[in-house]
C-alpha positions in Angstrom: 0.0 0.0 0.0 1.4 3.4 -1.0 2.2 5.8 1.9 -0.6 8.4 2.3 -0.5 11.2 4.8 -4.0 12.6 4.7 -6.5 12.3 7.6 -9.0 10.4 5.4 -6.2 7.9 4.6 -5.5 7.4 8.3 -9.2 6.7 8.8 -9.1 4.3 5.9 -6.1 2.5 7.3 -7.9 2.1 10.6 -11.0 0.8 8.7 -8.8 -1.7 6.8 -7.3 -3.0 10.0 -10.8 -3.3 11.5 -11.9 -5.1 8.4 -8.9 -7.5 8.7 -9.9 -8.5 12.2 -13.6 -8.8 11.2 -12.9 -11.2 8.3 -10.5 -13.0 10.6 -13.4 -13.6 12.9 -15.4 -15.1 10.1 -12.6 -17.5 9.3 -12.4 -18.4 13.0 -16.2 -19.1 13.2 -16.1 -21.2 10.0 -13.2 -23.3 11.3 -15.0 -23.7 14.7 -18.1 -25.0 12.9 -16.0 -27.5 10.8 -14.1 -28.7 13.9 -17.4 -29.2 15.8 -18.7 -31.3 12.9 -15.5 -33.3 12.8 -16.0 -34.2 16.5 -19.6 -35.2 15.9 -19.2 -37.4 12.9 -18.8 -40.7 14.9 -21.7 -39.7 17.2 -24.0 -38.9 14.2 -23.1 -42.3 12.7 -23.9 -44.1 15.9 -27.1 -42.2 16.7 -28.5 -42.7 13.2 -27.4 -46.3 13.1 -25.8 -46.0 9.7 -22.8 -47.9 8.3 -19.6 -46.5 6.7 -21.1 -46.6 3.2 -24.1 -44.6 4.1 -22.0 -42.1 6.1 -19.9 -41.7 2.9 -23.0 -40.8 1.0 -23.9 -38.2 3.6 -20.4 -36.7 3.2 -20.8 -36.8 -0.6 -24.1 -34.9 -0.3 -22.3 -32.2 1.7 -19.6 -32.0 -1.0 -22.2 -31.9 -3.8 -24.0 -28.9 -2.1 -20.7 -27.1 -1.6 -19.5 -27.6 -5.2 -22.9 -26.5 -6.5 -22.7 -23.3 -4.5 -19.1 -22.3 -5.3 -19.4 -21.2 -8.9 -22.7 -19.5 -8.1 -21.2 -17.6 -5.2 -18.3 -16.5 -7.4 -20.7 -14.7 -9.6 -22.7 -13.3 -6.7 -19.7 -11.8 -5.0 -18.8 -10.1 -8.3 -22.3 -8.7 -8.7 -23.2 -7.8 -5.1 -19.8 -7.5 -3.3 -17.9 -9.8 -1.1 -19.2 -8.3 2.2 -22.9 -8.9 1.6 -22.3 -12.5 0.4 -19.9 -13.3 3.2 -22.5 -12.2 5.8 -25.4 -14.0 4.1 -23.6 -17.2 3.7 -22.1 -16.9 7.2 -25.6 -16.6 8.9 -26.8 -19.6 6.8 -23.8 -21.6 7.9 -24.6 -20.9 11.5 -28.2 -22.1 11.1 -27.2 -25.3 9.3 -24.4 -26.0 11.8 -27.0 -26.5 14.5 -29.5 -28.5 12.4 -27.2 -31.1 10.8 -26.4 -32.6 14.2 -29.9 -32.4 15.5 -32.2 -33.8 12.8 -33.7 -37.3 13.1 -34.4 -39.7 10.2 -32.3 -40.5 7.2 -34.1 -38.3 4.6 -33.9 -35.1 6.8 -30.2 -35.9 7.4 -29.5 -35.9 3.7 -31.5 -32.8 3.0 -29.7 -31.0 5.9 -26.3 -32.3 4.7 -27.0 -30.8 1.3 -27.9 -27.4 2.7 -25.0 -27.5 5.1 -22.7 -28.1 2.1 -24.2 -25.2 0.2 -23.8 -22.8 3.1 -20.2 -23.9 3.8 -19.1 -23.8 0.1 -20.7 -20.4 -0.4 -18.9 -19.1 2.8 -15.6 -20.5 1.6 -15.7 -18.6 -1.6 -17.1 -15.3 -0.2 -14.8 -15.0 2.8 -11.7 -15.8 0.8 -12.6 -13.3 -1.8 -13.1 -10.6 0.9 -9.8 -11.7 2.5 -7.9 -11.3 -0.8 -9.4 -7.8 -1.1 -8.3 -6.9 2.4 -4.8 -8.2 1.7 -4.6 -6.1 -1.4 -5.8 -3.0 0.5 -3.2 -3.6 3.2 -0.4 -4.1 0.8 1.1 -6.8 3.1 1.0 -10.6 3.1 -2.0 -11.6 5.2 -3.5 -14.7 3.8 -1.5 -17.1 6.1 -3.0 -15.4 9.2 -6.5 -15.6 7.8 -6.1 -19.4 7.4 -4.4 -19.4 10.8 -7.6 -18.2 12.3 -9.5 -20.9 10.5 -7.2 -23.5 12.0 -7.5 -21.9 15.4 -11.3 -22.2 15.0 -11.0 -25.8 14.1 -9.0 -26.4 17.3 -11.7 -24.7 19.4 -14.6 -26.4 17.6 -13.0 -29.9 17.9 -12.1 -29.4 21.6 -15.6 -28.0 22.3 -17.1 -30.9 20.4 -15.2 -33.4 22.6 -16.4 -31.6 25.7 -20.0 -31.5 24.5 -19.9 -35.2 23.7 -18.3 -36.0 27.0 -21.1 -34.2 28.8 -23.8 -36.1 27.0 -24.9 -33.2 24.8 -23.7 -34.7 21.5 -27.1 -35.3 20.0 -27.7 -31.8 18.9 -28.2 -29.8 22.0 -24.6 -28.5 22.1 -24.5 -27.9 18.3 -27.7 -25.8 18.5 -26.1 -23.7 21.2 -23.0 -23.3 19.1 -25.1 -22.2 16.1 -26.7 -19.5 18.3 -23.3 -18.3 19.5 -21.9 -18.2 16.0 -24.8 -16.1 14.9 -24.3 -13.6 17.7 -20.5 -13.2 17.2 -21.0 -12.8 13.4 -23.6 -10.1 14.1 -21.1 -8.2 16.2 -18.4 -8.5 13.6 -20.6 -7.7 10.6 -20.4 -3.8 10.7 -16.6 -4.0 10.4 -16.5 -6.4 7.5 -15.2 -4.2 4.7 -17.4 -3.5 1.6 -15.5 -3.3 -1.7 -17.0 -2.2 -5.0 -18.6 -5.1 -6.9 -16.4 -6.3 -9.7 -19.0 -7.5 -12.3 -17.7 -4.9 -14.7 -14.1 -6.2 -14.4 -14.6 -9.9 -14.2 -15.6 -12.4 -11.6 -13.9 -13.7 -8.4 -14.6 -17.2 -9.7 -12.5 -18.6 -12.6 -12.0 -22.0 -14.0 -8.5 -23.3 -13.6 -6.4 -23.4 -16.7 -2.7 -23.3 -17.6 -0.5 -22.5 -14.6 -3.6 -22.1 -12.4 -4.5 -25.7 -13.1 -1.1 -27.0 -11.9 -1.3 -24.9 -8.7 -4.9 -25.9 -8.2 -4.1 -29.6 -8.4 -1.5 -29.2 -5.7 -4.0 -27.2 -3.6 -6.5 -30.1 -4.2 -4.0 -32.6 -2.7 -3.3 -30.5 0.3 -7.0 -29.7 1.0 -7.8 -33.4 0.4 -5.6 -34.3 3.4 -7.3 -31.6 5.6 -10.7 -32.8 4.5 -9.9 -36.4 5.3 -8.9 -35.4 8.8 -12.1 -33.4 9.4 -14.3 -36.4 8.7 -12.2 -39.5 9.3 -9.6 -38.7 12.0 -12.0 -39.5 14.8 -12.9 -42.9 13.3 -9.3 -43.7 12.6 -8.3 -43.0 16.2 -11.1 -45.1 17.5 -10.3 -48.0 15.1 -6.5 -48.0 15.5 -6.1 -46.9 19.2 -9.4 -47.9 20.8 -10.0 -44.3 22.0 -13.5 -43.2 23.1 -15.3 -40.7 20.7 -14.7 -37.7 23.1 -11.0 -38.6 23.3 -10.6 -39.4 19.6 -11.6 -35.8 18.8 -8.2 -34.8 20.2 -6.5 -36.1 17.1 -8.0 -33.3 15.0 -7.2 -30.9 17.8 -3.5 -31.8 17.6 -3.6 -31.2 13.8 -5.4 -27.8 14.3 -3.0 -26.6 17.1 0.1 -27.3 15.0 -1.4 -25.9 11.8 -2.6 -22.7 13.5 0.7 -22.1 15.2 2.7 -22.7 12.0 0.4 -20.5 9.9 0.7 -17.5 12.3 4.5 -17.9 11.9 4.3 -18.6 8.2 5.3 -15.2 6.7 8.4 -15.1 8.9 9.4 -18.6 8.0 9.1 -17.9 4.3 11.3 -14.8 4.5 13.9 -16.7 6.5 14.1 -20.1 4.7 12.5 -19.4 1.3 9.2 -20.6 -0.3 10.8 -23.5 -2.0 12.3 -25.0 1.2 9.1 -24.4 3.2 7.1 -26.2 0.5 9.5 -29.2 0.3 9.7 -29.7 4.0 6.0 -29.2 4.3 5.2 -32.0 1.8 7.6 -34.4 3.5 6.1 -33.7 6.9 2.6 -34.3 5.6 3.6 -37.7 4.3 5.5 -38.7 7.5 2.7 -37.5 9.8 -0.1 -39.3 8.0 1.9 -42.5 7.7 2.5 -42.3 11.5 -1.1 -41.7 12.3 -2.2 -44.6 10.1 0.3 -47.1 11.3 0.4 -46.3 15.0 -1.8 -48.1 17.6 -0.7 -45.8 20.4 -2.9 -42.8 21.1 -0.1 -40.3 21.8 2.0 -41.3 18.9 -1.0 -41.1 16.5 -1.8 -37.7 17.9 1.8 -36.6 17.2 1.4 -37.8 13.7 -1.7 -35.6 13.2 0.3 -32.6 14.7 3.1 -33.3 12.2 0.6 -33.2 9.3 -0.6 -29.8 10.6 3.0 -28.4 10.7 3.7 -29.6 7.2 0.4 -28.5 5.5 0.2 -25.1 7.3 1.8 -22.9 4.7 1.4 -25.0 1.5 -1.9 -23.5 0.6 -1.0 -19.8 1.4 2.1 -20.3 -0.8 0.0 -21.7 -3.6 -2.4 -18.8 -3.3 0.4 -16.3 -3.4 1.8 -18.0 -6.5 -1.6 -17.9 -8.1 -1.9 -14.2 -7.6 1.3 -13.7 -9.6 0.4 -15.8 -12.7 1.3 -13.9 -15.9 -1.8 -12.9 -17.9 -4.2 -13.4 -15.0 -5.4 -10.9 -12.4 -4.5 -11.7 -8.8 -8.2 -12.3 -8.0 -8.8 -14.6 -10.9 -5.7 -16.7 -10.2 -6.5 -17.1 -6.5 -10.2 -17.9 -7.2 -9.3 -20.6 -9.7 -6.8 -22.3 -7.4 -9.0 -22.0 -4.4 -12.0 -23.5 -6.2 -10.1 -26.6 -7.2 -8.5 -26.8 -3.8 -11.7 -26.7 -2.0 -13.0 -29.4 -4.3 -10.4 -31.6 -2.8 -11.4 -30.6 0.7 -15.0 -31.6 0.1 -14.7 -34.6 -2.2 -11.8 -36.4 -0.5 -13.8 -37.6 2.5 -16.6 -39.4 0.6 -14.1 -40.8 -1.9 -11.9 -42.1 0.9 -15.0 -43.5 2.6 -15.7 -45.5 -0.5 -12.1 -46.8 -0.5 -12.6 -47.6 3.2 -15.7 -49.7 2.4 -13.6 -51.7 -0.1 -10.7 -52.2 2.3 -10.3 -50.1 5.5 -9.9 -46.5 6.7 -6.2 -47.3 7.3 -5.7 -48.2 3.7 -7.6 -45.2 2.4 -5.6 -42.7 4.5 -2.4 -44.6 3.7 -2.9 -44.0 0.0 -3.6 -40.3 0.7 -0.3 -39.9 2.5 1.4 -40.0 -0.9 0.0 -36.6 -1.6 2.7 -35.1 0.6 5.4 -36.6 -1.6 3.8 -35.2 -4.7 3.7 -31.8 -3.2 7.3 -32.0 -2.1 8.4 -33.1 -5.6 6.4 -30.3 -7.2 7.5 -27.5 -4.9 9.4 -25.7 -7.7 6.1 -24.3 -9.0 6.0 -21.7 -6.2 9.5 -20.5 -7.2 8.5 -20.1 -10.9 5.7 -17.8 -9.8 7.5 -16.2 -6.9 
């Protein structure tokens, strides 16, 4: 951001900082909701009396709703602005967060899962679009910290979910209360979420991946696939491999979230000191080693350490890919980031049901073991961030 000395510029700078913390709050709330859902997946399966195959279909329904909403939301943010769409999708997400863990009956579960997916996919696109605008307005790298707040939210949501389940409130009561709390916090943050001019006259925030964006997007897909797998399957893996109770098994995702959040908040400094290429290579190797450890270990603490190692490795891969996407020649920063993010979030949403299908043919251990190879692919392809650095 160019230095400006006028009073109005000072006010603008303060507004930008307020907007930064407001959209950070939205990332935090979204992460908390996803963490809460991760902790409740085994409980929902048990309460509904469904097998792994049916649970996979529920997760696929969530993914279908999200992927249907993403291109639509890309156009809506361009037409109506990212602030309005972020708030609308945020309030919808808060509503569905409570309902998906409360409904009874298989048909209502599938309907609610679809709507939950729509709200989450729409919020993903809208808040990232607003975050990219805030980062541009600040003129400083900020995306890692936004995603750090998402990870911090995941930690809080998973820990709270374990507490709720342990207290016997895991059949929807705690989730409904969390939905109300999310709505209240979002309402407080809403006035400070920055409004930027709609961009329909200059292109959309949503763009199909092509060329360099496609390569970056595929790497983002692999990284998000690992994260999505941990959201929905980490609890079941911990129970199956270590014999942990559902409330205790939620700590596996908590370990992942703690490590990822801490490393993301330090991400900008790490990249300056060690370089993007080295951070990317080490990150991919750590993802592979961590997931292999979590899959093979039968000891709770060692398995939890494996999840933490995944978080350390994956923490700055996506921010690096987003940064590279914003510098693709011949593409605007917004179009590049949108294209890579869309493909990446496709991995986040589609990986859990696909892995669930693999698990029904073999085991969760085998499904996640295959996924661990994603870390090696990321490490071997790290040069892509240097080419667009």
